N, CA, C and O atoms as a DFTB+ gen file, in Angstrom:
308 C
 N C O
     1  1       1.146      -1.028      -0.172
     2  2       0.027       0.338      -0.153
     3  2       0.884       2.053      -0.250
     4  3       1.668       2.973      -0.020
     5  1       0.273       1.627      -0.572
     6  2       1.114       3.626      -0.962
     7  2       0.293       4.638      -0.482
     8  3      -0.871       4.999      -0.655
     9  1       1.478       5.067       0.328
    10  2       0.552       6.159       0.930
    11  2       0.519       7.313       0.307
    12  3       0.786       7.595      -0.861
    13  1       0.092       8.094       1.382
    14  2      -0.384      10.409       0.166
    15  2       0.581      10.804      -1.126
    16  3       0.379      10.933      -2.333
    17  1       2.083      10.966       0.012
    18  2       3.072      11.885      -0.239
    19  2       3.716      11.293      -1.599
    20  3       4.178      12.002      -2.493
    21  1       3.663       9.558      -1.618
    22  2       4.308       9.088      -2.315
    23  2       3.230       8.767      -3.655
    24  3       3.663       8.217      -4.668
    25  1       2.170       9.070      -3.557
    26  2       0.861       9.461      -4.562
    27  2       1.678      10.493      -5.128
    28  3       2.550      10.412      -5.993
    29  1       1.153      11.682      -4.356
    30  2       1.840      12.600      -4.982
    31  2       3.015      13.027      -6.096
    32  3       3.043      13.687      -7.134
    33  1       4.247      12.050      -5.045
    34  2       5.328      12.625      -5.624
    35  2       5.619      11.888      -7.361
    36  3       6.258      12.427      -8.264
    37  1       5.139      10.959      -7.391
    38  2       5.218      10.267      -8.502
    39  2       4.045      11.133      -9.650
    40  3       4.229      11.765     -10.691
    41  1       3.062      10.854      -9.014
    42  2       2.568      11.863     -10.172
    43  2       2.563      12.631     -10.466
    44  3       2.041      12.813     -11.566
    45  1       3.196      13.862      -9.669
    46  2       4.269      15.195      -9.528
    47  2       5.363      15.070     -10.427
    48  3       5.858      16.015     -11.041
    49  1       5.940      13.210     -10.528
    50  2       7.141      13.412     -11.347
    51  2       6.622      12.944     -12.996
    52  3       7.314      13.371     -13.920
    53  1       5.814      12.363     -13.217
    54  2       4.997      12.078     -14.283
    55  2       4.449      13.569     -14.879
    56  3       4.965      14.036     -15.895
    57  1       3.762      14.015     -14.427
    58  2       3.315      15.230     -14.972
    59  2       3.461      16.201     -14.224
    60  3       2.432      16.699     -13.767
    61  1       5.076      16.922     -13.770
    62  2       5.177      18.100     -13.626
    63  2       4.916      19.664     -14.456
    64  3       5.568      20.695     -14.622
    65  1       3.428      19.090     -14.884
    66  2       3.385      20.375     -14.706
    67  2       1.912      21.131     -13.346
    68  3       1.101      22.041     -13.170
    69  1       2.360      20.153     -12.891
    70  2       1.373      19.545     -11.942
    71  2       1.822      20.803     -10.933
    72  3       2.755      20.413     -10.231
    73  1       1.512      21.978     -10.682
    74  2       2.025      22.657      -9.378
    75  2       2.693      23.115      -9.995
    76  3       3.684      23.346      -9.303
    77  1       2.871      23.510     -11.139
    78  2       3.787      24.657     -12.446
    79  2       3.092      25.252     -13.149
    80  3       3.695      26.090     -13.820
    81  1       1.549      25.167     -13.383
    82  2       1.022      25.200     -14.389
    83  2      -0.544      26.141     -13.355
    84  3      -1.507      26.776     -13.784
    85  1      -0.274      25.923     -12.470
    86  2      -1.865      26.591     -11.628
    87  2      -2.413      25.263     -10.957
    88  3      -3.035      25.336      -9.897
    89  1      -2.118      23.737     -11.743
    90  2      -2.528      23.038     -11.430
    91  2      -2.388      22.628      -9.569
    92  3      -1.309      22.805      -9.003
    93  1      -3.355      22.200      -8.966
    94  2      -3.571      22.245      -7.418
    95  2      -3.631      20.274      -7.985
    96  3      -4.084      19.560      -8.879
    97  1      -3.021      20.221      -7.021
    98  2      -3.340      18.278      -6.735
    99  2      -3.505      18.232      -4.773
   100  3      -3.168      19.117      -3.987
   101  1      -4.021      17.118      -4.520
   102  2      -4.584      16.915      -3.281
   103  2      -5.061      15.531      -3.620
   104  3      -5.319      15.462      -4.821
   105  1      -5.256      14.468      -3.012
   106  2      -5.131      13.111      -3.223
   107  2      -5.936      12.607      -1.255
   108  3      -5.666      13.296      -0.271
   109  1      -6.650      11.624      -1.197
   110  2      -7.131      11.367      -0.181
   111  2      -7.513       9.431      -0.813
   112  3      -7.599       8.888      -1.915
   113  1      -7.665       8.881       0.956
   114  2      -8.231       7.920       0.112
   115  2      -9.304       7.265       1.080
   116  3      -9.426       7.394       2.298
   117  1     -10.208       6.359      -0.027
   118  2     -11.573       6.635       0.582
   119  2     -11.726       4.731       0.936
   120  3     -12.179       3.769       0.316
   121  1     -11.019       4.961       2.359
   122  2     -12.087       3.582       3.325
   123  2     -13.298       2.797       2.387
   124  3     -12.991       1.757       1.804
   125  1     -14.061       3.102       2.324
   126  2     -15.005       3.125       2.157
   127  2     -14.719       2.343       0.800
   128  3     -13.887       1.437       0.731
   129  1     -15.150       2.588       0.200
   130  2     -14.621       2.259      -1.518
   131  2     -13.132       1.908      -1.605
   132  3     -12.603       1.585      -2.668
   133  1     -12.814       1.947      -1.033
   134  2     -11.052       1.072      -0.998
   135  2     -10.677       1.508      -2.521
   136  3     -10.593       0.712      -3.456
   137  1     -10.404       3.330      -2.630
   138  2      -9.385       3.714      -3.508
   139  2      -9.429       5.177      -3.256
   140  3     -10.032       5.899      -2.462
   141  1      -8.208       5.434      -4.629
   142  2      -7.466       6.854      -4.169
   143  2      -8.757       7.541      -4.777
   144  3      -9.594       6.985      -5.489
   145  1      -8.753       8.611      -4.436
   146  2      -9.088       9.932      -5.034
   147  2      -8.584      11.261      -5.195
   148  3      -8.183      11.884      -4.212
   149  1      -8.566      11.809      -6.474
   150  2      -7.638      12.370      -6.714
   151  2      -8.462      13.831      -7.013
   152  3      -9.621      13.729      -7.412
   153  1      -7.998      14.916      -6.863
   154  2      -8.574      16.772      -6.490
   155  2      -7.634      16.904      -7.510
   156  3      -6.609      16.226      -7.431
   157  1      -7.821      17.754      -8.579
   158  2      -6.735      18.182      -9.403
   159  2      -7.325      19.778      -9.733
   160  3      -8.547      19.820      -9.875
   161  1      -6.918      20.505      -9.809
   162  2      -8.335      22.165      -9.980
   163  2      -7.081      23.789     -10.011
   164  3      -6.161      24.323      -9.391
   165  1      -7.748      23.889     -10.939
   166  2      -7.089      24.772     -11.903
   167  2      -7.921      26.108     -12.163
   168  3      -8.777      25.967     -13.037
   169  1      -7.860      27.203     -11.665
   170  2      -9.171      28.379     -11.222
   171  2      -9.823      27.732     -10.917
   172  3      -9.469      26.631     -10.495
   173  1     -11.363      28.190     -11.000
   174  2     -12.668      27.815     -10.616
   175  2     -12.919      26.444     -11.294
   176  3     -14.052      26.023     -11.060
   177  1     -11.901      25.366     -12.336
   178  2     -12.105      24.237     -12.387
   179  2     -12.081      23.450     -11.427
   180  3     -11.377      23.968     -10.560
   181  1     -12.570      22.203     -11.001
   182  2     -11.993      21.037     -10.604
   183  2     -12.620      19.749     -11.404
   184  3     -13.604      19.822     -12.139
   185  1     -11.706      18.292     -11.066
   186  2     -11.619      17.708     -11.284
   187  2     -11.701      16.475     -10.744
   188  3     -10.885      15.823     -11.395
   189  1     -12.359      15.530      -9.680
   190  2     -12.878      14.838      -9.592
   191  2     -11.968      12.950     -10.297
   192  3     -12.309      12.284     -11.275
   193  1     -11.125      12.748      -9.550
   194  2     -10.576      11.335     -10.553
   195  2     -10.131      10.123      -9.585
   196  3      -9.267      10.335      -8.734
   197  1     -10.772       8.756      -9.731
   198  2     -11.129       8.081      -8.917
   199  2      -9.704       6.605      -9.588
   200  3      -9.741       5.916     -10.607
   201  1      -8.607       6.657      -8.411
   202  2      -7.499       5.721      -8.690
   203  2      -7.837       4.380      -7.709
   204  3      -7.642       4.347      -6.494
   205  1      -8.489       3.094      -8.676
   206  2      -8.226       1.859      -8.098
   207  2      -6.774       1.051      -7.571
   208  3      -5.694       1.090      -8.160
   209  1      -7.083       0.303      -6.272
   210  2      -5.339      -0.095      -6.268
   211  2      -4.980      -0.690      -7.282
   212  3      -3.752      -0.776      -7.274
   213  1      -5.570      -1.301      -8.450
   214  2      -4.866      -1.982     -10.041
   215  2      -4.321      -1.210     -11.097
   216  3      -3.475      -1.521     -11.936
   217  1      -5.196       0.276     -10.846
   218  2      -4.324       1.722     -11.976
   219  2      -3.469       1.910     -11.128
   220  3      -2.321       1.889     -11.573
   221  1      -3.669       2.244      -9.141
   222  2      -1.967       2.681      -8.989
   223  2      -0.699       2.373      -8.678
   224  3       0.278       3.062      -8.386
   225  1      -0.970       0.653      -8.846
   226  2      -0.359      -0.023      -8.544
   227  2       1.043      -0.142      -9.917
   228  3       2.262      -0.265      -9.801
   229  1       0.082      -0.029     -11.221
   230  2       0.563       0.001     -12.851
   231  2       1.125       2.009     -12.961
   232  3       1.869       2.675     -13.681
   233  1       0.341       2.226     -11.938
   234  2       0.403       4.003     -12.487
   235  2       2.541       3.673     -11.389
   236  3       3.626       3.468     -11.934
   237  1       2.301       3.753     -10.254
   238  2       3.558       3.466      -9.104
   239  2       4.280       3.026     -10.043
   240  3       5.415       3.192      -9.595
   241  1       4.354       2.699     -10.774
   242  2       5.343       1.580     -11.322
   243  2       6.014       2.099     -12.726
   244  3       7.060       1.753     -13.276
   245  1       4.622       3.441     -13.244
   246  2       4.915       4.050     -14.284
   247  2       5.041       2.694     -15.484
   248  3       5.835       2.640     -16.423
   249  1       4.170       1.843     -15.166
   250  2       3.837       1.061     -16.683
   251  2       2.121       1.447     -16.915
   252  3       1.360       0.698     -17.528
   253  1       1.625       3.018     -16.173
   254  2       0.291       3.329     -17.093
   255  2      -0.643       4.040     -16.063
   256  3      -1.055       3.682     -14.959
   257  1      -0.853       5.267     -16.868
   258  2      -1.421       6.367     -16.165
   259  2      -2.272       7.396     -16.442
   260  3      -2.602       8.466     -15.931
   261  1      -2.723       6.241     -18.158
   262  2      -3.730       6.872     -19.410
   263  2      -4.573       7.726     -18.483
   264  3      -4.980       8.726     -19.076
   265  1      -4.960       7.656     -17.242
   266  2      -6.795       7.736     -17.902
   267  2      -7.073       8.950     -16.657
   268  3      -8.189       9.469     -16.661
   269  1      -5.833       9.502     -15.354
   270  2      -4.670      10.542     -15.137
   271  2      -4.050      11.582     -15.851
   272  3      -3.830      12.765     -15.590
   273  1      -3.868      11.008     -16.614
   274  2      -3.151      11.892     -18.326
   275  2      -4.397      12.457     -18.656
   276  3      -4.686      13.624     -18.391
   277  1      -5.269      11.532     -19.322
   278  2      -6.470      12.530     -19.771
   279  2      -7.024      14.144     -18.604
   280  3      -7.051      15.372     -18.691
   281  1      -7.358      13.092     -17.646
   282  2      -7.900      14.937     -16.229
   283  2      -7.157      15.812     -16.527
   284  3      -7.519      16.839     -17.101
   285  1      -5.285      15.395     -15.981
   286  2      -4.307      16.567     -16.679
   287  2      -4.675      17.330     -17.687
   288  3      -4.969      18.511     -17.501
   289  1      -4.703      16.818     -18.765
   290  2      -4.597      17.487     -20.454
   291  2      -5.647      18.316     -19.710
   292  3      -5.553      19.517     -19.458
   293  1      -7.047      17.192     -19.273
   294  2      -8.073      18.486     -19.202
   295  2      -8.481      19.704     -19.254
   296  3      -8.908      20.584     -20.001
   297  1      -7.900      19.173     -17.087
   298  2      -7.759      20.527     -17.098
   299  2      -6.669      21.887     -17.066
   300  3      -6.821      22.991     -16.544
   301  1      -5.529      21.326     -17.838
   302  2      -4.775      22.625     -18.586
   303  2      -5.062      23.613     -19.532
   304  3      -4.704      24.774     -19.726
   305  1      -6.205      22.391     -20.341
   306  2      -6.356      23.607     -21.806
   307  2      -7.701      24.193     -21.477
   308  3      -8.193      25.056     -22.203
């Protein structure tokens, strides 16, 4: 199991635009649903992204973060 800091660090490493282009990131673990919830915010635009354990593992191993990448692109534009 990863912790919040590890996840934030990995996301910022993969998507360096987060934080530098006015995109804020916050994450929390939802115990009830057993998944991570990522909050992306830029100005008044907000996106809530759900990252299940399987997707999290792929992302943390650098194999795949496609769905998150689409959300990051969406909030950047």
